C-alpha positions as CSV (number, residue, x, y, z in Angstrom):
1,M,-27.5,-27.7,-3.4
2,I,-28.9,-24.3,-2.6
3,H,-31.1,-25.8,0.1
4,S,-28.1,-27.5,1.8
5,L,-26.0,-24.3,1.5
6,Y,-28.9,-22.3,3.1
7,Q,-29.3,-24.9,5.9
8,L,-25.6,-24.6,6.9
9,I,-26.2,-20.9,7.8
10,N,-29.8,-21.2,9.0
11,K,-28.9,-21.5,12.6
12,G,-29.4,-19.4,15.7
13,S,-25.9,-18.0,16.0
14,F,-25.8,-16.9,12.3
15,R,-29.2,-15.4,12.6
16,T,-28.0,-13.4,15.6
17,L,-25.0,-12.3,13.6
18,S,-27.2,-11.2,10.8
19,F,-29.5,-9.3,13.1
20,I,-26.6,-7.5,14.8
21,L,-25.0,-6.6,11.4
22,A,-28.4,-5.3,10.2
23,L,-28.9,-3.2,13.3
24,G,-25.4,-1.8,13.2
25,L,-25.4,-0.8,9.5
26,T,-28.9,0.6,9.8
27,A,-27.9,2.6,12.8
28,V,-24.9,4.0,11.0
29,F,-27.1,4.9,8.0
30,F,-29.9,6.6,10.0
31,F,-27.8,8.4,12.6
32,N,-25.1,9.5,10.1
33,V,-27.2,10.2,7.0
34,D,-25.3,13.3,5.8
35,N,-21.8,11.7,6.1
36,F,-23.0,8.4,4.7
37,S,-24.7,10.0,1.7
38,T,-21.7,12.2,1.1
39,L,-19.3,9.3,1.1
40,L,-21.5,7.2,-1.2
41,R,-21.9,10.0,-3.7
42,N,-18.5,9.0,-5.3
43,D,-19.3,5.3,-5.4
44,S,-20.8,3.3,-8.3
45,P,-24.6,3.0,-8.2
46,W,-24.2,-0.7,-8.5
47,W,-22.0,-0.8,-5.4
48,I,-24.7,1.2,-3.5
49,L,-27.4,-1.2,-4.7
50,M,-25.3,-4.2,-3.5
51,I,-24.9,-2.5,-0.1
52,F,-28.7,-2.1,0.2
53,W,-29.3,-5.6,-1.1
54,G,-26.9,-6.9,1.6
55,L,-28.6,-4.9,4.2
56,I,-32.0,-6.3,3.2
57,T,-30.7,-9.8,3.1
58,V,-29.2,-9.7,6.6
59,W,-32.5,-8.2,7.9
60,I,-34.5,-11.0,6.3
61,H,-32.1,-13.7,7.6
62,G,-31.7,-12.0,11.0
63,I,-35.4,-11.6,11.7
64,G,-36.0,-15.3,10.8
65,F,-38.2,-15.3,7.8
66,E,-38.5,-18.8,6.4
67,I,-37.9,-18.8,2.7
68,K,-39.6,-21.7,0.9
69,S,-38.7,-21.2,-2.8
70,V,-35.2,-22.2,-4.0
71,I,-34.9,-19.1,-6.2
72,W,-35.6,-16.8,-3.3
73,K,-33.1,-18.7,-1.2
74,L,-30.5,-18.1,-3.9
75,I,-31.3,-14.4,-4.2
76,F,-31.2,-13.9,-0.4
77,L,-28.3,-16.2,0.4
78,P,-26.6,-14.7,3.5
79,Y,-23.0,-15.7,2.5
80,I,-22.8,-13.1,-0.2
81,A,-24.5,-10.5,1.9
82,Y,-22.0,-11.0,4.8
83,I,-19.1,-10.4,2.4
84,I,-20.7,-7.2,1.0
85,I,-21.6,-5.9,4.4
86,L,-18.2,-6.5,5.8
87,I,-16.4,-4.9,2.8
88,S,-18.7,-1.9,3.0
89,A,-18.2,-1.5,6.8
90,V,-14.4,-1.7,6.4
91,E,-14.5,0.7,3.6
92,H,-16.7,3.2,5.5
93,F,-14.9,3.1,8.8
94,Y,-11.3,2.3,8.1
95,L,-10.5,3.3,4.5
96,R,-12.4,6.6,4.4
97,G,-11.6,7.5,8.0
């Protein structure tokens, strides 16, 4: 089941989306470190870890690494990472202004 879920999103257009999301969030983080770290200071450490996990996952998927093991496919499943990245982007840009 994990293999079939992963194959649904293991296409060029989704990989491009992952790469663009990874570049965008990394650029926001590196070019705006002071503001980004100040805003994250009030958040839960678990939420911050989830944001970084989502960023790592979209980098892995966007670059095109082939994951062989089922457990690693489950850990780095891009569906969950997309949701976390989009929630963190909306929270950072729209809710905190």
